[in-house]
N, C-alpha and C positions, 0 to 999 in steps of 0.2 A: 567425280566418284565414285564406285562400284557399290554397290548396294549388294549382300548379305542374301543366297543365294535361296535361302528361304524366306524371311522374310526381307522381302521389296520395299520397303519406306523406312530401308534403317540404309546408314550409311557406314562403309564402315573400309578400311587403309588395311587389312589382313584378311589373307587368304591360304584357304586349307594347303599347311606346306605335301601333300600328298597328291590332290589331286586340282588342283589351287585353286578349289570355288571360291566366292568369297564367302567371309562371315564375319558376325557380329560377337556381343561378348557372349550370349544366350547362348551358340550356336559351338564356341570352341571349347579344343576339349584336349588341354597341357599333357605332350606327350616331350619324350626325353629329345627326340630331332623334327617339334612344332608345333604348332598349334596347327591339328588337324582337326575336319568338319563332322556332324555328324553320324554320315554315312562309313566313315573313310575312317571314325574311330571303332566302329562296330566290326571290320576286318577281323581272321581268327589273327595281324601280327596282336600279339601284344599289345597294347592301351597300359602304362600304368598313367594314375593320376600323381601330385605335387607332391602326394604324400606316401604316396608310394615308391618313386624311380632308388631311395639306394635305401635308404637302414631305419628303422625305428628311433623314434628320435630321442637319443638318452642324455641326452646333456640337455633339450629343453627338458627332462622331468629333476634332475638330479638338479640346476638353477632353481626349478619348484623350491627342489626340496630343500635346499640348502637356507630359501629366502622364511618359510614359512619355520624353519625350525628353530631359529634366533629370531622368532619373532616372539615361537612358543616360552624360547627361552627368555628374554627382554615381557613376556608378560608374565610373567610364572617369579624370578626374577625384581621385578618392579623399576627395570632399564638399570641403575645403579652405573657398573660400574663401565657397563657393554657400554653403554651407552658414552661417558663417558673416556675410553678407553678407542674407540671405533668407529663412534662419527665423524663426517668430515668436517673440519676444523679447519681455518684461515692460524687462524694464535688467541691465544687466551691465556688468566694463568686463572694459576685452579684457588683452593681457599686458601690453600696449606701458605699458596707464591710461587708453586712451580709452572715451569714454559707447557703450554699442550699446542699442539697444533697441529698442520703440517707445516711454516716453517718451520719449527722445531724440531722436523727433521723427524715426520713420523709420521712417511712419505703413506704407508699402510692406508690409514685415511684415505687415499684417490679411490680404491678398494672399494674395505673392508664397508666401509660408508656407503652406498648402492647395493650393499644385502644385509640391513638396519631400517626394521621399519616402525610407528610409535607406537608400542601397546596400547597407548589408549584411542591406541586409528585402525579398528582393521578392516575398514572400508580400502582408507589406499593402497594394506598388499591383496586388500582383494583385486580389487581391481585391476592393478601392475602384473597379478600372478594372474588372472581371466586374460588380459594381451600375453599376456610372456609365450602362456599356452598355446593362441588362436595362429601366432608369427608363427610362434616358434616350430609349428606342432605342421608349419607349411614349409617355413624355406629351414629346418632343420634341412630332412631328405633331401631339397633338390643340392642344399653348397655340401654337403657335405656336415661331418660334428669339426674339422682345425676349421676349415672357411668360418663354419658358423660363431664357433666362438669366438675365431681373431673382431670375427665384425660386431659379439656382444656384448666384449670390455674393451673395445675402440670404443666404441656406442656408451661407455657408461665413465670413464674416464671423459672422450670430450663432453662430459654430463658435467663433471665433478670437477673439469676446468671454468662450462662458465655460471654452474653455482654460488664457487669461489669468484671469481669476479664478478658476479651481484652482488653477491650476498655480506655483509655485516661481519669481518672478523669470525667474532668472536661466537656468532650466533650457525649450532651445528643440523649441517644436512644429513635426512639419512633418505635415504628412497630408491628405490626402483628406479625411478620415471625415468631417468636418462637416457639407461640402456636401455625400456621400453619403445620412447621415445624414435634410439635409434633406428631397433628392426623397423615399429612405421615406417620411419620414411628410405631405410631400405628395401625395403614389399616395395613403396610407391616405385624408386627409382628402376628394382626389376623388372615392375607389370608395364611402366614405361619403354625397355629397353624392349621386351619382347609381345611389343603392340594395342599389348591387352591398354583400357583403359578406368586408372585410377581412381578417376569419378561414380564409375559405373561399375564400377569388383566393391567395393569399399569401401576400401584405407583410405581417398583421397575422404572424402565429411570424417572421416570417425577423424584423421588428421587435425580439421580444421573443426572439430568442437573441441579437442582438446586445446588447441590451441588459447577457444575465445574461452574452457573454461580455467588454463589457465594466469591470465590476462583476469577473468573474472572474481574468482573464488580467493580472498586473500589464504595467505602466508601458505604454502606454494614456490619453491623453487622456481622461478621464472628464467631464468641464470640455466637454475640445471635441461628442465626439459628442452629447450631451446640450444644446448650448446653439447648434447646430446640427436639432433634432430640434423644437425646440421656435422657430426661426425659421422652419422651415420651412415648419410651420405655419401659423404667423402669415402667413406669403408663400403661402399658397396656397388660407388662406382666405380670404386677399383678392381676390387675384388671381376667386377662385369666386364672390362673391358680387357683388364691379367691375364686373362676365363678365354675368352674369344680372341686373343694374340701365341696361349699355349695354353696346351691343358700339361695337370699338374693344381699340384699341391702348396706350392711354395713361397711362392710367384703369394698369390692372396693372401697371404697367413704371411706371411709378412708383410706387407703394403698397409697389413694392418697394427702390426707389432708397430710398425711403421710410423702413421696417425695415434694412437693408443699413448709411447713416448716423444712425440714432440704434446699433444695434449697433456698425460703427465708431467712434463718441465716448466712448459706455460703453466698451471697451476704453482705448483711450488716458485716459480719466480714474484704469480702473480700474489700467492701464502706471503713471501718474505715480503717485499715494498707496503705491502697492506700492517705488516706488525714495524714496519720502520716506519709508516704514516703516521698511526694513532704512535704505537710507545707499547709496551708489553704491560705495562703499570694505567697507563689506563685502558687496556683491554675490555675491561671486569673481570671478575671471578663468576671462575661453574660454581653455577646449584650445586 
């Protein structure tokens, strides 16, 4: 295997897209035409970083703002009706005997649950928003807003499906973790496709650490994290493959929409099946 032309003790499979010199991760500069070595990246031709190739990550900022504002609202109000009406829930009964949950036709919970966070756990919100900012400001400028939002919501709905699949039907689930795990998986896929080692870039260790936390710490939605991870990886593969075949936004966005639709339908079916299995009378009461 070739070695980096500046670090001869490092093997690499990536070469500069301009001069062809083999380069290691420390010597790579991302450009719209591929990786370039430090010498070529200093040429007068403008070389943009991943964060400045297209536009400011406005969608990322909006998503963060919505999550934070909803958390502030639930904190001030103490949760209450917002949690009861918008958290992710398969099937349950209220204390007045009303049927609630995805199985009862409240399909909006599949999305709204991904924007709520427990008012008593600001660390959950803070961690999710930090990772959303980190990955959103890296991915959105490269993908564009439409593809980024398609990826985000495909991951979110895949996470909702996973949470409903592995969580008790009357247990509410909230948090942007499914969507965030999807963005982590997408960053991994995109880096691999471009010859970057995710384990050296940092995204690989971050995923492994968060998976370990998922299985070690109690009261974490294992299904939501795994569902988002798988959904984000599939959406990223679709975006990457369709982008290689032809230019344009429609194909990748439609692929993400299809993934989101499949996840949503699967989530509704799982919720309906669980409600039928336990019987709503045994599903418990909302406090």
